[in-house]
C-alpha positions in Angstrom: 34.6 -10.9 13.2 32.5 -9.7 10.1 31.1 -6.2 10.2 27.4 -6.0 9.2 25.2 -2.9 8.7 22.6 -2.7 11.4 20.2 0.2 11.6 18.9 1.5 14.9 16.1 -0.9 16.3 13.7 2.1 16.5 14.2 3.0 12.9 11.0 1.1 11.7 8.6 2.1 14.4 5.6 4.1 13.0 6.5 3.7 9.2 4.9 3.1 6.0 6.9 1.2 3.3 6.2 -0.5 0.2 8.5 -3.6 -0.5 9.2 -5.1 -3.7 9.2 -9.1 -4.0 12.3 -10.5 -4.9 13.6 -14.0 -5.7 14.6 -15.9 -2.8 18.3 -16.2 -4.2 18.9 -12.6 -3.5 19.7 -13.3 0.2 21.8 -16.4 -0.3 25.0 -14.5 0.6 23.3 -12.6 3.5 23.3 -13.4 7.3 19.8 -13.1 9.1 20.3 -9.9 11.3 16.9 -10.2 13.1 14.5 -13.1 13.5 11.0 -11.9 15.0 8.8 -13.9 17.2 6.3 -14.0 14.3 8.7 -15.9 12.0 9.7 -13.0 9.9 13.4 -12.7 9.1 15.2 -9.5 8.4 18.6 -9.0 6.3 20.0 -5.4 6.5 22.3 -4.1 3.8 23.7 -0.6 3.2 21.2 0.2 0.6 18.1 -1.3 2.3 16.2 -4.2 4.1 15.3 -7.8 2.9 12.4 -9.1 4.7 11.2 -12.7 4.4 7.7 -13.2 5.7 4.3 -14.9 5.2 2.4 -11.8 6.4 2.3 -8.1 5.2 0.4 -5.1 5.8 -0.2 -3.9 9.3 2.6 -4.9 11.5 2.5 -3.7 15.1 2.9 0.0 14.6 3.9 0.0 10.9 2.3 -0.5 7.6 4.3 -2.5 5.2 3.0 -3.7 2.0 4.5 -6.1 -0.6 4.1 -5.5 -4.4 4.4 -9.1 -5.9 6.5 -10.3 -8.6 4.9 -10.7 -12.1 3.8 -13.4 -12.6 3.0 -13.9 -8.8 4.7 -16.8 -7.0 2.7 -19.2 -5.1 5.1 -19.2 -2.2 3.8 -18.8 1.4 6.9 -17.0 2.5 7.9 -14.0 0.2 11.0 -12.1 0.2 10.6 -8.3 -0.1 13.0 -5.5 -0.4 12.9 -1.9 0.4 15.4 0.9 0.1 16.0 3.0 3.4 14.8 6.1 1.8 11.4 4.5 1.0 10.6 4.2 4.9 8.0 7.2 5.5 6.8 8.4 8.8 3.3 7.2 9.8 0.8 8.3 12.4 -3.1 8.5 12.8 -3.4 12.2 13.0 -1.8 13.6 9.8 -3.1 13.7 6.3 -0.4 11.4 4.9 -2.1 9.2 2.5 -3.6 9.1 -1.0 -5.2 6.5 -3.2 -4.2 4.9 -6.5 -6.4 3.0 -8.7 -5.5 0.6 -11.4 -8.4 -0.5 -13.4 -6.5 -2.9 -15.6 -5.8 -5.0 -12.6 -9.0 -3.9 -10.8 -7.0 -2.7 -7.6 -7.0 0.0 -5.3 -4.0 1.0 -2.8 -2.9 4.0 -0.6 0.6 5.6 -1.0 2.4 8.0 1.2 2.6 11.6 0.3 6.4 11.4 0.6 6.4 8.8 -2.5 8.3 10.5 -5.3 5.6 9.7 -7.7 3.0 11.6 -5.7 1.8 14.4 -8.2 0.0 16.4 -5.6 -3.4 16.0 -7.2 -5.0 13.1 -5.1 -6.6 14.2 -2.0 -4.6 13.5 1.1 -6.2 11.8 4.1 -5.7 10.5 7.6 -5.2 6.7 8.1 -8.9 6.4 9.1 -10.2 8.5 6.2 -8.0 6.5 3.8 -9.3 3.2 5.0 -12.8 4.4 4.7 -12.2 5.6 1.0 -10.5 2.3 0.0 -13.7 0.5 1.0 -15.8 2.8 -1.0 -13.8 2.7 -4.2 -13.7 -1.2 -3.9 -17.4 -1.4 -3.5 -17.8 0.7 -6.6 -15.2 -1.4 -8.5 -16.5 -4.9 -7.5 -20.3 -4.4 -6.8 -23.0 -3.4 -9.1 -26.0 -2.9 -6.8 -25.0 0.8 -6.2 -25.5 1.6 -10.1 -29.2 0.6 -10.5 -30.5 4.0 -9.4 -28.1 6.0 -11.6 -29.1 7.2 -15.0 -26.0 6.0 -16.8 -26.0 2.4 -17.9 -22.2 2.4 -18.8 -20.8 0.8 -15.5 -17.2 1.0 -16.6 -17.9 5.0 -17.0 -19.5 5.3 -13.7 -16.8 3.2 -11.9 -13.8 5.3 -13.3 -15.6 8.7 -12.9 -17.1 7.9 -9.2 -13.6 6.4 -8.3 -11.9 9.5 -9.6 -14.1 11.9 -7.6 -13.5 9.5 -4.4 -9.8 10.0 -5.0 -9.5 13.5 -6.1 -12.2 15.3 -4.1 -13.3 15.4 -0.5 -17.0 15.0 -1.6 -19.0 12.0 0.2 -19.9 9.2 -1.9 -23.6 10.3 -1.5 -22.8 13.7 -3.0 -20.9 12.1 -5.9 -23.8 9.6 -6.6 -26.3 12.5 -6.7 -24.1 14.1 -9.5 -24.8 11.0 -11.6 -28.5 10.9 -10.9 
């Protein structure tokens, strides 16, 4: 009988993880080790986990995000891989999350403070506070109605500076807008 690496079933409860999308061929020689009721398939290796799924984000008691391949694939089911060390603890009480904005791609995402790329500058928040800030930053990035009462006509300048204040401070959006009036 073949010997397969298998983590503890409770290893993934209350975790945050960012998976990297991989080509489907990466699991050709692997055996499915867990098939969930929702249709996701899991392959475990000594280095990490492959997950084949058509849904990402909030999963039961965990937050797992998929970073897509470039260029993005049109497949409904996507294969993601994450190293074991990239599964970080999650809960609703601690200030575990910070925001990252990519103005070139016009995106905002949250990351875990245990991410080795965290430089300690972005403000840490709870899950609830993070969700609220993401919505505010997205509104600043995608909408224009908020800018009509501000004195600066350079919307790109305003977007970058207001978003930065939302990420790097604990000021309210109203306080930040007043600074630009």
